[in-house]
N, C-alpha and C positions, 0 to 999 in steps of 0.2 A: 469346037476347040480342038486343036491338033494335039496328038500325043507327043509330038516332037518338042523337046525342051528348047526354048529360045531365051537368051539372056542378053540384056542390054545394060550397060553401065553408064551412068551420068556422074561426072565428077566436077566438083567446085573446089579447087585447091585453095582459092583465096579464103573461103569460109570453112575449110577442112571438113567438107561433107561429100558423101558419095551415095548414090542410089543404085541399087542392083535390082532391076526389074525382070522378073521371071514370068514367062508365059508357057503354056503347054502343061505337061503332066510331070510332076515331081514325084519320083519314087525313091525307095531306099537305094536304088542303083544309080539313077540319074542325079541324085543329090551330090554325088562326088564331083561332078562337073561344076555344080553351083558352089561348092566349097572352094574349089580351085580359083574360080573367078573372084570370090569374096576375099580370099587370101591375097591375090594379086592386087585388088583394089586397096586392101588394107595396107599394103606395102608402099603405096604411092606417097604417103605422108604420115608422119608421126601424129598420133592422137586424132586420126581421121574418124569421123562419126559416120557409120554405115547404116543405111536403111535398106532392108530387104523387102521389096514390094512383091507380095505373093497374091495380090487381089485378083489378078487375071490368070492365075494358074490353078490347076487341080493338084492338090497336094495330098498324098497318102498320109494317114494319121501317124504312122511311125516316122516318116520323114519330117513331119511338122514337129513331132516330139524331139527329134534330134536337133532341129534348128533352134527350138526353144531352149534346149539344154545349153547349146553354144551361146545363145544370147545371155542367159543367166550366168554362165561361167566366165564370160568375156574372153573365151578362147575357142578356136576351131579344134576339131579332133586332132589328136597327136599324130595320127598317120598322115594328115594333111599338112600340119604345121608342127614339126618336131620341136621347134624352138619355143612353141607356146606363146607367141607374141600376143599381147593384149589386143582384143578386137571388140570395139564398142559397136554392137549390132542390135538394131531394133527391127522388129518384124511386123509388117502390115499383113495380117493373116488373110488367107483366101476367103473369098466371098461365100463359096460353097465348099463344104467339106466332102471329101471322098470317103465313102463308107465301104468297109470291107465286110466279109462274112463274119469276122470275129468281132466286129465293132458294132455295138448297139447304141443308137442315138439316144441322147438324153432328152426326156420330155419335161417340159415345164408346165405345172398345173396353173390354170388360169383362175 
């Protein structure tokens, strides 16, 4: 998998749905580009339901936490969207988490 972030947007205006598909490596730096694309997609139609598909991306834990915060708050960060327009965003999480030196994986007892 490439480190280069690739973003594809699929829009169904008739059903007020959009899917933002991310591939590559999502970091706390590259997430800014993702936010801008989500903001532009969200502006296409009022009450658009956005799905952020991260299943084919490698996502750093802090970047995933930031995205989850946006999803829960229904807003993008204020530096990206100063108007704080409502954003209905659901996230399809990455298949494989990226672990950092400070992140300890959780183990489940069997």
